[in-house]
N, C-alpha and C positions, 0 to 999 in steps of 0.2 A: 538118408531120407527117413529109411526104417525108425532110426532111432528118434527122429523128431515125431513121427506118428505114434510111437509107444509113449513118447513124453506127453503127448497132447490127451493119449487116453488115460494115461495114469493121471493128469490133473483132472480131467472129466470124472473119473472114477473117484478121485479124492473129494471132489466138489459134492457129488451125489451123496457119498458116505457122511459127509460133515453135514449136507442140510438134512439127510434122514436124523442124524444126532440131534441137530437142532430141535426138528419136529418133536422127536420122542421127548427131548427134555422139556419142551413147551408143553406137551400132553401130559407129562406126569408131574411136570413140574411148572405148574402154570405161575405167572408173574404175581407177586404180592400186589393186591390191590392198593391204589394211592391213599385210602381211607379204609382202615380196617381195625376191629377189637383187637386188643391184646390181652391173653391170659393172664388171669390174676390168682393167685394162691390163697388159701385161707376161706374163711366163712365171709360169703358174699350173698346172703340169702334173700336179700330183697327188701326195698323201702317202698310203700304204697304211696301212690300220687292219683288224684282223680282227674276228670275233666278240665275241671277250672285250672288246676295248678299246672296240667300239662298243655292244653290248648285253647283254653278261654273259651269255652263253649257259650257264648251268649252272643243275642242280637238285640239293638236298640233301635227302635221305630225312628227315633231321632238322630241317629247317627249312623252306624253301620255294622257290618258281622265282627264280632271279636275274635280274637285267636285266630286259628288258620283254617278254619271251617270254610268250605267253599259254596255251600248255601248262603240264601240271603231272603229279602223279602219274598221272592218267587214263592218259597217254601209254603207261605201262608196262603198263597194264591189258588194253589192247586190240591187242596185237601191235607197239606203238611200240617195245619194247626191242629194240634191234638186237642179233641173236645173231650165232653163229659163222658159222651157215647163210647170214645176209644178207650177210654181209662176204667170204665165200670163194668164190669161182666156179671150179669144177673145168673145165678145158679138155683135151678130147683131142687128141691129136697131140704131135709132136715138136717140141723148142725148139731152133731152129737159128740163131736171130739174137742179137745182144748189144742189149741195150737198156738205156739209162739213164734211171730216174726221178728227177728232181730235185723236193724239197719246198722251195719258196721260201716262207719265212714267218719270222715273229718268233720266235727260239729265247730272248730273254732272260726268264730267269725271275723271276716275281713273288715279294715277300717272303713271300707267303703262299700260294703253290701254283707249279705248274709252268706253264711257257709254253705260249701257243697252238700253237706250232710242234712243241712236245713231244707233244702229242696229236695232232695231224695224222699225225706221223710213226708214232706208235704203232699209229694205225687202218690206216695204209697199210700197215707191217710186218705189222700181224695177218692183214690182207686176203691178203697175199702168203703168209703161213705156212699159212693156212686153205685156201688153194686146192690146197695139198698138189702143188704140181708141181714138176719138176725143172729149171726154167729158170735161166738165169744171168742173172736179172735184178738189176742195182745199183741200190740206192736210196740217194741222196744228198742233201745239205741245201745251201740257200742260205740262210744266215741274214742278214736285213737288219737285223735290230736296231733300233738307234736312227736308222740310216740309211735311212730308209724312203721317201725320195723316189724318183719313177719313174727319174730318171736314174741315182741311187747304185744302185737294185735291178737296173737293167739292166746297169749297169757289172760288178757283183758275179755275177750271173749268167752273163756272158760270160766271167769269170776262171774260175768253176767249171768252166763246160764245157768250156775250153781244158785246165784242169788233168786233167781224166779223159781227155782226147785227141780230145775232140769227134766228128763223123761219120767220123773215119780209124779211131776205136776202135769205135763203136756204130753200129749200123744204124739205129737210131730214139732220139731223146730225148724222152721226155715231161715236161712242166712242170705242176706242179702248184701252183697259186696258190688259196689259202684265205684270200684277202683282198679287199677293195674300196678302190677309189682315192677320197678327197676332195679336193678343192683344198686345198692346202696352207696359202693364206690367202683368205678372203672378206669380202665386206660384205654386212649384211642389213639392210632396214629393216623396223622395227616401229613402224608409224603414221608420224609425223615425225623419229622417232630413226634413225639410222644407226649401225649396231653393226660393228667390225671383228674378226674371229674369226683367231687363229692356231692352226691344230690342233694343232701340235706341244706346246703349252703344256699339253695335256690327256691327252697319252701318259703323263706323270709321273703323274697321277692313276691312268689306267687300268692302270700297272704296280704300284702301290702296293696295289692290290685284289685279293683272292684271286678267281681266275677272272674278274675283270674285273666283280665285282657293282656297282662304281661306274661304269656305264657311261658313256663319253663322251657319248653320244647324249643322254642325260639332262643331264649338265653342261652340254654346250653350249647346250640350251634354256634351263637355268637362267641361263646366262652372259648370253644374248641377252637375255633378258626383263629381270633386273638391270639390265643396261647401257643399257637402253632406258627404265628407270622403270617398267616395267610390273609388274602382280602376278605372281608365278610361280604361284599358285593359281587364277590364270583360266584354266578347262579349255579354252574357244573358243580363247583366243589361244595356249595351249600346242599345241593341234592344229594351229592354222595354221603355228606357227613348225616343227614336227615334219613336216608336209607339205612346206615349203618346203625343209627341211634336205635331205629326200630328192630335191628336184628339183636342188638345189645339188650332191649327191654324183654325181648322173648328169651334170651338166653336164662332168665331166672325161672324157668319151667324146668327145674331140675331137683334131685333130692336133697339139695342142700337146705332146702326151704323148709323151715319147720312147720308152717301153717300147712304146706301140703302133706307132711307127714301124718300132722294130726288129723286132717280132713280124711286122707284116703285110710286111715285107720278108724275112725268113728263113724265113717259112713258105711264101712265094712261090717261093723258092729252091733250098729244101731237098727239092723233090718228095717231100713227105710224112715227111722224116725228123725233123722236129720238130712235136711236136704239144701246144700249150698247152691245159691244161684249168683253168677258173676256177671258183669258188663264184659262184652267181647272187645271192645276198645273203637277207637274212632280214627285209624290209620289207613283205612281203605285196604287192608290185606285179607285175603281170604281164608284166615284163621284167627283165633283170639289169641289175646296175651293172657299171661298169668293174673289171677287164679281161673279164668275162665278155660283156659287149654287142657286143666288137670282132669284126669279121668272121673275124679268124683265129684265134679262142678258140674253143673249146666251153664253153659254159656249162652249169653243174650245178644244177640245183631238187632240192627236197626231198621225200621221203614220210615215212609213219610206220612203212614197214616195206619187206619185200622183195615184197610183192604189188603188182604194177602197177595193180590194180583199187582199191586203198587209197586213200581221199582224200589230198591233200596235206596235209603239215603246214601247220598253219594260218597262220603269218608267214612260210612260206618263198617266195620269188620264183620264177617262173618261169624256166626255162632251156631249152635245146636238149634236154638228157636229164633224166632224174631217178633219183636214188640214194636209198637209206635215209639218213635225216638224224635220226631222233629214236628213242630215246635212246641212246645209247653209255655203257655203265657204265664207268667209270674205278675205283673202288674199291666197297667194299661199300654204301657209301650214298650216292654221288655219280655223278651223270650230267651229260652235255654232249650238246649237240645244236645244229645246224644246217647249213647248206648247206657250212660249211667243212670238215666231217666226212663228208658224202656225198661231196664232191670226190675226196678220195684213194681211195675204192671204186673210183669210174670210172676215175681214173688208173691205178691197178693193173691193172684189166681191160684198159684200153687197152695197157699195157704188155706183158701177158702175151699178148695177142692179135699184139700185133706182135712178139712173139719167137718165135713158132711159123713154119711154113713157108708160113703164109698169106699171101697180096697184100693189105695192109690200106690202105684210103684215107679216111681220116678227115675229109679236106677238106669234103666235102658236110654233116658234121655241124656246121660252122662258119657255117651258111647263115642265120642269125638267124631260124629258125621255132621260136619259142619255146613248143614245144607239149610240152614234157616228157616226149618219147618214153622209153620203160623204158630205163634204161642197158645192162642184158644184151641186149635186142634191137638198139638202135641199135647199140652197137659191135660185135656179132656179125655185124650184116649188113652192115656196113663193112669186113668181112675177107672174101674168097674163097679156098677152097682153092686 
C-alpha cells in the first residue's frame, strides 16, 4: 500500500516538475509567431514610398475612398475639408532672413494622374500664398523619382542644396519629407514558408495606378500570402501580415540608413540652420515611421481640421506636432488626405517663422515626444522675438 502511495506521490511530483519546466520554457522561450520578419544581413538601408504608393490616400466624390483609409465623405461634413484658412497662417513682423524650403518627393507622374510630389508642392505653395506674407521664401524640389533609395536621396538632396548656394546664401534650409522608408528588400515567414520581397518591384504597380489606388501595401500582403501558399481571403492571417509589415517598415529606423547619419550630422553642426520635417505615416500607430522617428527630424501627425481639440484623423500616426491632414480638395470632386499633406503646412510655417527677425530653435521639437502638439503652437513657441 505504502509503495502505491509513494508511486502516486512521485507521479504527482513529476507532473508538477514538468509543468513548471513547460511554463518556464514558455515564459523565456515564447513560441515563434505565425507571421514574423526574418533577419537579413547586409546593407538594407531603406527605400522611400509615399502615401499614394503605400495606401492610395484619395477620395472621389463620384466613387469611393481609395486605398485603405477608413475615412470617407463624412470627413468633409464635419470640418474635415481643409480650407484656405487652415492652410495659411499670417505672421506679424518683418521678414529679414532668406529661407529655402525643399520638397523632397517623387515627382514622376502616373499615367492616370499627377504625382504625389505635385500635390505636396501645390499644398506648400498654397499655404505660402494664403499666408499673404512678403517673405522671400524660396520653394524648390528634390525629385527622387525612381532613385528612391536612402543613399541616392541623400546624394540628390545634397546636390540641390549646393546648387542653391547652401547656407552661404540662405539662413535656414527646411526639408519637407512626405514619405516613409521601407527596407528595400526583406524576408518574412508565414508559418513554415519564407517569402522574399523586393519593394522596388511594387513601385511599378503604384505608378501605373491613378492616385495609387492599387496600394503597394495591399499588393505586398497578397504577394506574401500567395508565395506562402496561404489563402488571400484569410482575414486573420491578412491582419497578422499587415501588422508585421508595419513592424518591418519601422525597422529601418537604424544606423544603416545613410540619410539618418547625414541628417544627424548636419543638424548637429548647422546650429539650427537645417530643419528636417517629415510625415508620421498613416497606419494608426502611436509613433511615426522613419524618417519622422529619427531624433534629428520633426514628425508631423494629422488632424481632421485646424482645431487642436478636433480628434485626430482616424488612421494618422502620432507625431511630435499635428497639422490638418484630411481632406484637401484637388479639383471639383476629388480629395487627397494623409500626413504627407499635413507636413508641407507645418514646413511652410516653420520656413516663414525662420525668415522673420525672430530667433528660432526647432531642435527641441525633435525630442521624440510624439504627443501631437498643435503645429501652430509648437512652431510659434520655438521662435522668440
